[in-house]
C-alpha atoms as one frame of an Amber mdcrd trajectory, in Angstrom:
protein
  -2.894  35.680   3.517  -3.162  34.194   0.042  -4.565  30.879   1.255  -6.856
  29.776   4.064  -7.164  26.273   5.519 -10.321  25.709   7.558 -10.993  22.821
   9.933 -14.738  22.174  10.160 -15.629  20.683  13.536 -18.337  20.173  16.097
 -18.103  21.458  19.619 -17.296  18.396  21.755 -20.525  17.656  23.623 -21.676
  14.537  25.426 -24.223  12.645  23.339 -23.699  14.818  20.254 -20.522  13.389
  18.694 -19.612   9.966  17.310 -23.157   8.769  17.964 -22.830   5.933  15.418
 -20.268   4.366  17.757 -22.749   4.176  20.643 -22.765   1.220  21.169 -20.198
  -0.346  21.412 -18.948   2.809  23.149 -20.765   4.641  25.899 -21.490   8.338
  25.256 -18.593   9.498  27.462 -16.199   7.176  25.616 -17.439   8.406  22.237
 -16.822  11.945  23.441 -13.290  11.048  24.542 -12.586   9.521  21.141 -13.921
  12.589  19.323 -11.808  14.906  21.485  -8.728  12.822  20.693  -9.424  12.927
  16.959 -10.101  16.665  17.128  -6.861  17.252  19.028  -4.937  15.468  16.290
  -6.730  17.387  13.547  -6.044  20.718  15.252  -2.345  19.923  15.467  -2.432
  18.700  11.865  -3.858  21.890  10.379  -1.578  24.034  12.555   1.394  22.161
  11.086   0.271  23.216   7.601   0.210  26.950   8.323   2.719  28.996   6.335
   3.592  32.628   5.837   0.998  32.730   3.051  -1.565  30.342   4.546  -3.787
  31.155   7.497  -5.452  28.355   9.443  -8.669  28.467  11.439 -11.133  26.224
  13.223 -14.758  26.744  12.261 -17.090  25.101  14.775 -20.828  24.587  14.842
 -21.097  26.752  17.957 -18.832  28.848  20.134 -16.847  27.032  22.816 -13.710
  27.478  24.881 -11.271  24.595  24.415  -9.725  23.223  27.583  -6.810  20.943
  28.373  -5.115  19.306  25.379  -7.609  20.897  22.979  -6.667  24.361  24.234
  -2.999  23.621  23.631  -3.682  22.112  20.210  -5.743  25.116  19.099  -3.419
  27.800  20.498  -3.033  30.757  18.126  -5.641  29.406  15.710  -8.297  31.805
  14.475 -11.796  30.666  15.448 -15.153  31.202  13.779 -18.670  29.803  13.916
 -20.380  27.978  11.069 -23.728  29.661  11.612 -27.168  28.290  10.720 -28.305
  26.133   7.831 -27.305  22.775   6.414 -23.692  21.777   5.822 -23.650  23.370
   2.382 -24.847  26.736   3.687 -22.308  26.636   6.488 -19.399  25.784   4.181
 -20.471  28.444   1.695 -20.447  31.000   4.508 -16.914  29.945   5.503 -15.676
  30.229   1.925 -17.343  33.612   1.510 -15.704  34.909   4.669 -12.315  33.653
   3.471 -12.545  35.309   0.066 -13.921  38.502   1.556 -10.890  38.521   3.853
  -8.528  38.447   0.904  -7.822  34.730   0.373  -7.292  33.692  -3.234  -8.146
  30.077  -2.443  -9.512  28.172   0.525  -9.722  24.534   1.572 -12.068  23.008
   4.154 -11.065  19.777   5.897 -13.356  17.701   8.095 -12.571  16.839  11.702
 -13.260  13.108  11.317 -10.252  12.039   9.223  -7.264  11.803  11.609  -5.060
   9.945   9.127  -5.559  12.269   6.140  -2.064  12.902   4.707  -0.623  16.396
   4.578   0.194  15.708   0.932  -3.543  15.568   0.168  -4.077  19.097   1.491
  -1.015  20.403  -0.326  -2.210  18.801  -3.547  -5.591  20.495  -3.162  -3.988
  23.925  -2.902  -1.648  23.111  -5.796  -4.565  22.128  -8.042  -6.325  25.405
  -7.238  -3.139  27.330  -8.069  -2.953  25.430 -11.358  -6.428  26.605 -12.335
  -8.973  24.144 -10.984 -12.217  25.828 -10.008 -12.891  23.312  -7.254 -11.151
  20.307  -5.763 -12.447  17.506  -3.550 -11.084  14.399  -1.896 -14.033  11.984
  -1.904 -14.853  10.014   1.218 -15.362   6.314   0.799 -18.900   6.592   2.190
 -20.004   8.805  -0.703 -19.247  12.251   0.706 -15.919  14.035   0.830 -13.264
  14.743   3.448 -11.901  17.895   1.794 -13.173  20.582  -0.541 -11.338  23.584
  -1.938 -12.435  26.569  -4.007 -10.760  29.571  -5.598 -14.026  31.504  -5.905
 -17.558  31.156  -4.629 -19.680  28.544  -6.397 -22.981  28.525  -4.463 -24.539
  25.945  -6.786 -21.873  23.417  -5.816 -23.074  23.376  -2.205 -26.816  23.913
  -2.604 -29.490  21.224  -2.172 -26.995  18.406  -1.618 -28.252  15.355   0.347
 -25.641  15.746   3.084 -24.774  12.684   5.120 -25.908  10.236   2.447 -24.138
   8.182  -0.233 -25.129  10.538  -3.074 -23.084  13.579  -2.005 -20.289  13.147
  -4.564 -22.676  12.157  -7.339 -24.745  15.301  -6.802 -21.606  17.425  -6.430
 -20.379  16.248  -9.824 -23.734  17.151 -11.345 -23.657  20.591  -9.727 -20.125
  21.242 -11.008 -21.072  20.243 -14.536 -24.177  22.429 -14.440 -22.158  25.415
 -13.215 -19.327  24.783 -15.738 -16.833  24.383 -12.888 -13.635  22.429 -13.430
 -13.942  19.967 -10.521 -10.789  17.995  -9.733 -11.153  14.805  -7.696  -8.172
  13.709  -5.651  -7.749  10.187  -4.317 -10.413   9.161  -1.825  -9.913   8.876
   1.935 -12.072   7.842   4.886 -13.831   9.330   7.878 -13.990   7.627  11.268
 -17.708   7.058  11.741 -18.347   3.412  12.597 -16.683   0.260  13.917 -15.167
  -0.689  10.561 -13.592   2.760  10.316 -12.169   2.275  13.802 -10.598  -0.993
  12.716  -9.017   0.755   9.750  -7.645   3.725  11.695  -6.338   1.281  14.297
  -4.386  -0.557  11.582  -3.152   2.663   9.976  -1.855   4.049  13.254  -0.090
   0.752  14.009   1.964   0.977  10.809   5.508   2.430  10.939   5.194   6.186
  11.359   1.409   6.003  11.601   1.175   6.938  15.248   3.011  10.214  14.627
   0.092  11.478  12.522  -2.546  10.956  15.222  -0.975  10.204  18.618  -3.987
  11.286  20.686  -6.282   9.031  18.658  -3.833   6.143  19.052  -3.704   6.618
  22.829  -7.483   6.774  23.063  -7.919   3.591  21.036  -5.432   1.846  23.293
  -7.381   2.978  26.352 -10.607   1.686  24.798  -9.118  -1.559  23.509 -10.887
  -3.641  26.137 -14.251  -2.422  24.873 -13.376  -2.327  21.196 -11.479  -5.609
  21.108 -14.167  -7.541  19.191 -14.302  -4.782  16.548 -10.643  -3.906  16.028
  -9.270  -7.181  14.605 -11.468  -7.070  11.508 -10.094  -8.441   8.253  -7.389
  -6.450   6.527  -9.658  -5.307   3.719 -11.397  -1.986   4.382
C-alpha cells in the first residue's frame, strides 16, 4: 500500500473515556457515548480505504471489539500504540507504516465524529504535492489529524500534549527541523459540554446524521440528561 490511514483510539473502558463529561454524564453513559463516537469513526476510516490506501485502528491496549464495534472494525488491521506519551506512540505508528512500505501516513483521532472526508483527502493530497507534514489544528490548541511522508521525530518530541500549546510548539518544532508544515482548516474534538452542543447541531443539519449516526442516536438517548447543555447559543 502506498498510503496508510491510522485511527488512534482508546480501548473503551468504564471510567477511562470521556471523563470530562462526568458529570453531567455518569461513567456508563460517557462510555456509551465514546463507543458510539468510536463506531462512527471506525466506519468513517473504513470508507476511506482504497486499493492504494490501507486503514488500521491503533489502540492504547489490545481489546476484542464486540457488537456494533466488531462490525464497524471488521477487516481493519489492528495494532497497539505501545508505551510513552502521545508523541512517542504516534512516532511508533508512523515508523511502522513507513517500514511497511507506506510512502505517506495520516493519523486521525477518535474524538472528531464530524470530521469531513475531504479533510483527510486533502491531507494526503498535500503530502503527495510535497509537504513534509500536514496537520488539521483542533480548536482547543491541539490537532485532530497529522500526516507525514517521512519520520520527523523532532516534530513529536517534548510536546505538552493535552494542553493549549500543542500547535504552537509543533510549529516551532517544524521550523527547527526545516519541515514544510501545512496547516489545514481547524476542526473540533468532542471533549466537553460545549463540544456536545456543537456536534448535536452539526448532526441535526441536512445530511449531518449520515456522517455519525451512532453518535446521533446516543445523543438522542441521552437528551433527557443533556438537555440543559445541548441548546447552547449557536456560536461555538
